[in-house]
N, C-alpha and C positions, 0 to 999 in steps of 0.2 A: 531216356535217349537209347536208341537201338545200338546193338553191337556194331552194325555196319556203319552207322553215322559216326560212332566213336572212332572207328578205324580210319574213316575218311579224314576226320578232324586231326588225328595224329599224323597222318601222311602229310596234310597241308602244313601242319606245324613244323614238321621236319623240313619241308621245302622252304618255308619262311626262314627258319634258322640258318639253313645252308645259304640262302640268298643274302642274308645279313652278313654272314661270315665272308662271303665272296667280296662283297662291297667293302668290308672293313679290313680285309687282308692287306691291301697296299698301305693303309695308314698304320696298321699294327707293325708291319715290317719296317716301315720308315722310323717308327718310334723306338723299336728295339734294336735296329741295326746299329752296330757300333760306329761312332763318329770317326774312328781312326786315331792316329797319333799325330800330334803337332810336330812340324819340323822346327829346326832351331830358330829362335826369335830373330837373330841377326839376318839369317837367310830369308825369313819371311818379310822382314822390313824391306830388304832389297827388292824382293819380288813385288811388294805392294807399290813401292816408289817407281818401279819400272812398268807398272800396269796401265799407264795413262793411255796407251794406244790400243789396249785390249777392248774389243767391241763387246757389247752386251745389250740386252733388252729385258725389262722386267718391271714388276710392281714392288714398291718399297714404301715404308712409312717411317717418319721420324716423330718422336715424342719428346717435347721439352716440358720441364716442370719449374721453370724459373718464373718468379712472380714479378715480371718486368712491368713498370708503369708504361702507360701510353704516352711516350714523349712526343712533342710536337712533330707532326708530319711523318712519324715513324711507326704508326700503328701496325702496318703490314709486316714490318721487320720484327716487332715485338711478338706478333702472333706466331712466328716461326719457332720461338723458344718457349712458348707458354702453352701450346696446344699440340694436337697431333696433325701432321701434314701427310697426306697420301699422294704419291706420285706414280706415274707410269713413264718410264724413260726408254728412249731408243738412242743408243750411243754408238755411233760409228767411228768416232775419234774426237780429239779435243777441239776440232774446228767444225764438226758436223754431228749435231745431236738435236734431239727434241725431248723436252720434259713437259708432261701434262700434269698440272696440279689439279687434283680431283677434290671436289667438295659437294656439299648438298646443294649449293647454289649453282653448280655447273662445273665448267672446266676452263682453265686458263693455261694456254700453251706457250712455251718459249722455244723458238727455233734458233739454233746457232749454225750458220753455214759459212763457208769460206768467203762468200760474197757479201755477207751481212747478217743481220739479226732481225727477227720478227716476233711479234706476240699476237696470239689469237685469243679473243675473249668470246666464249660461247654465249655468255649471258647477254652481252650487248651486240653479238653478231658482228664484231669488228676486228679487222686485220690491221695491224700497225707495223710499218717498216721503221726500224730504228737506224738512223744515220749517224755517222761520226763514232767516236770512241768515248766511253765513260772514263773520266779521270780517276775517280774513286767510286767504284760501284758498290751500292748497298747490298747486303746479303739477300739472297733469295732462295726459294725452295730447292733449286738445283744444287745449291752448295751443301745441302744436308743429305743428298743421296749418298749411301755408304762409301762408294769409291772416292767421291770428291772430299768428303769429310775426313776419311782415313788418310788420304794423301796429304791434305792440308796439315793435319796434326804431325805426321812424320816429317814433313818438310820443315815445319816450324821448330822442331826440336831434333836436329840431326845427330847431336852428340849425347842426348839423354839415354840412360840405360834402358834396355828392353829385356824382358824375361818371357819364357814360354808359358802359355796357358794351356789347360786341357782342351783338346779338340771338341768341337760341338757341331751338330748337324744343323745347317741353316739353309733354307730354301732347297733342300735336297742335296746340298753339297757337304761333304765331310771336311769342314773348314778347320784349318790350323789357327791357333791363337797366339797373340803376344800382348804383353802389358807394358806400356811405357809409363814410367814414374819420373816426373820432372825432377831434375837435380837441383834446381833453384828453389830454396825454401820460401821465397817471397811470392811464388805463383799460387793462385787459389785453386789450380787444378791438382787434384790428388793423384789421379791415374787416368789413363785412356786405354781401354781394352779393344783390340781389333781382331776380328776373325776373317780369314781370307782363304780362297781356293789355293791349296798348296802347289797346284800344278801351274796356275796362270797368274797368281798374285791378286786376283780380283777380290777386293774387300766386299764382304756380304753382311757384316754386322759391326757396329761401333757403339761403345758405351763410354761416356765421359762422366767421371765422378769428381765432385769437388773435394778439396782437402777437408778432412774431418767428417765426411759424410759416408754412409754405408751404401746407399742406393744411388745409381747414376741419375744425374739431372738431365741428361740428353742421351737418347737411344735412337739409332738409325739402323734399319734392318730390311733386307729383302724378304718379301713373302714368296716371290717366285722370280727366277732369273734364268735366262737362256744366253749362253755366251756365243751367240752367232751375230754376224754383222747385219744390222737392219738397213733398210733403204730410207734415207732421210733426204727429202727434197723440199724446196721452198713451197710454202702453202699458197694456194690460189684462192682469191676471194670467191665466195659462193654467191649465186644470184641473190640480189637483194641485200647483201651484206655491205657494211661500211668499210672504207679503206682510208687510212691516214698515214702520213709520213711525219715523223718527229725526231728530234735529237735524242740520242741515247741518254737516259737519265743517269745521274751520278749523285754523289753525296751532297754536292753543292746545291742541287735542285731541292733536296729535302731540307737542308739547313739554312738556305738563304745565302746571301753574299758573304763569303768568307773574309775574315779580317786579314788585311795585308800586314803581316807582322813576322819578324824573324824570331823564331823560337830558339831557346838556349841549346847549347851542345850537350848539356847534361841536365836532367830533371829527376828529382827524387833519388839521386845517386845512380841513375841509369843513363848510359850514353845514348845519344840519338842513333837510331838504327836506319831510319830513312827520313831525310829532310824533304820538304815539299812533297809530302806523301802523295803518291799517285799523280804527281805533277801539279798539285794544288798548293799555292803559297798560303801559309797559315795553318798547315796540318803537318804533323810529324808523328813517327812511330818510335817509341823508346823501349829499351830493354833487349833481352835476348831469349832465345828458346820460347817457351810458353809464358814466361814472366814478362809480358809486354803490355804496354798501354798506349793508346792513341790520344793525342791532344789536338783539338780543333779550335781555332779562333772563330768566334761567331758574333753577329751583331748583338747589341745589348738587349734588344727586345726578345730575341730568341733565347738568350741566356736567362732572362727573367722567366719566360714561359717554362723552360726546362727546369729551373729551380723550383717553380711552383709545383710542377708535375712530380718531381722527385720528393718534395716535401709531403705531398698528399699520399705518396706511396710509402711513407715512413722514414724518409731521409732526415738526417739531423743537421741542423745549422751550426757551424763552428766559426769562431773568429780566427781570421788568418792574419798574417803579418800586415796586410793592407786590405781591409774589407772583410767580406764573409764568403764562406763556401758551404754548399749543401752536399752532404755525402750520403750515399745510399749503397748498401751492400746486399746484393741478391746472389747468393752463392751459386756459382763461383765468380760472378761478375761484380766488379766494383765500379761505381759511377761517382763523378764529382762535377759540380758546376761552380765556377769561380766568377765572381762579379766584383771586380775592383771598383771602388767608388770614383766617380769623375772620369772614368775611362770610356772610350768609344768602342769598346769591345769586351766580350766575356770569353770564357774558355769552357769547353766541354772535355772531360777526361773520362775514358772508359777502358777497362782492360782486365786482365787476369792476374792482378796483383792485389796485395792486401791493403788495408786502410792506411797503414803507416807510410807506404810508398806514395800513394796518391796524395796524402796530406802534405808530405814534404814537397811534392811537385806543385801542389796548389799554392803553398806558401811562396814558392819562387815565382810562379806566374802572377800572383797578386802584386808583385813588386816590379814587374816589367815596366820599363819606360815605353812611351808611345813608339819610339823608333826601334825597339827591340832590346836585347840584352845590354 
């Protein structure tokens, strides 16, 4: 090789190295830039709880590692807590937002507007207008976007202690952190870690770890976020697309006709927190803070199917005061199905409490008379 050609090659090598460095500099700077210092945990909690009107738009993903069984009619809900869900959110306020759930199969959008709610399914090219109000809405992907998940956790445990975590950089934000450790020893939640913008209170990352575990079982984080107000308007049907109008789905659609039954004022040593939960007779929420569980009265055929699904997922059958129950622990979630013999209803129990609490509640439910307590 000639001296001239070697010189040219060296010059081009220098150019290439410089180009690579120029491209890499922003990433390197972001990686080594200090995340800053966290503000006091109590102050950050107040900021997060007050961030509901803070607009934003960005990409996020949530990853769940719970080994949930596919309970009857609840496969979509189970998927939220067993796989990774990617979303693009445009949030102008609590009554005006759009959440696009992104997957290999396409995109499914949820629009929430003051005048109503819509869904858009790109796979079927169908726009659906939802009328009415859900009595008890099932969880959906928009509930696992970091701001929604963080605010739900802090609202659920307003008196539980919080401590300051080291700051970390998330989606370009020097986020302050806090850790909430439930005070109630019966909850299966060990800790919830939340990082948020210390200036606005917008949560950007949430980690939920079960008691006794080292790694979080649920993580929600922004990959990119811009705290500016998006324009969110009602979707318009595209040429050739389908359009339907239907009632807003709720938990009764998924579980069938709910049992008309008065539930006890106390179950498993836990006082009732909400009777006729969400306006549904036969459903109630028990406990306080994060140590809560839901009880739903269901038709016997659905209780049978749920018990079979729980058993196939590794649930154990136990003899109750009257009849049998199937119990399944999927850290941090505890499930139980109660099937009293000769009764025209069964009960589903699910919550963030240990087996001992659900077992005591199941024993009481198995002895309920047809008219209630």
